[in-house]
N, C-alpha and C positions, 0 to 999 in steps of 0.2 A: 531154291529160286531160279528161274531161268531169266537171263538179260540178253535181249537182242539189241546188238548195236548196229545202226543207220549211219555210215560214215560218207558225207559228201563226195563225191569223187575229188573236186577242187583240193580237198583236204587230206584225203587219204593218199593222194599222189605227191603229195610234198616229200621232197627228197630227205628231209630229216623230220620225220614224225617223231615227236618228242615225247618226254615222259608227261610234260604238261598239257599235251594234246590228247594223250590216252587219258589222263584224269578228267580232262574237259569233255571228251566224248562218254565216257563212262557216267559221268555225273549228270549229263543231258539224258542219256538212256534211262538211268535211275529214276529221274524225274518224270520223263514223259510216260514211263510205265508206272509211276505213282508208288515206286518203293521208297521215296525220300521226298521231304518238303522243298519248296526252292531253296530255302536257306541252307538246308542241308546239303543241297546239291553245290549250291556256292562254294560251301565250306571244302566239299570234296575236290571239286574243280581249282580250288586254291584261287579264287575270283572275288572280287566285291561284289555283293548282291546286285547292285546296279549293272555292273560291267556283266555279270552272267544273264541277266534280264535282257541285256541289248543283245547278246550272242544267241540266246533263244529267239528273240523278234527278228532278228536277221535271217534266221532260218524258216519264219513263218511257225514257230512252236506257239503253242497256247500256254499259257503261264498258268492255267486252273486257280484263279483269284477269286473267292467267292464273298460272299456278304460278311460273314464272320470275320473273316482276314481284314476286309475293308475296315469294319468297326474297331478291329483291334490297332490298325494302322491310325487311324483317327485318334484313338484314345492315345496311343505313344505320342502323336504330334500333339495333341493338347497338354499332355502331362510335362513336355518339354516346352512349351510356351511358344509353339512355332503355329499355333491356329488362335 
């Protein structure tokens, strides 16, 4: 498997590019290249799913959210009594 990392200049030029930064960037790359799911990528990045989605959105990344995932989310919300 080949993974290409595209790290924004403002991030890569941080004087203390930490382990957490690397994990986040690797997770983003794996997700963008469709090697892992959104949830899997958020776990790799050690970020809450919503926080990871926000990170992707801030970079203008597409979240690859299809109708099957939407239906599953609706079912999960209904089973928890939120809808």
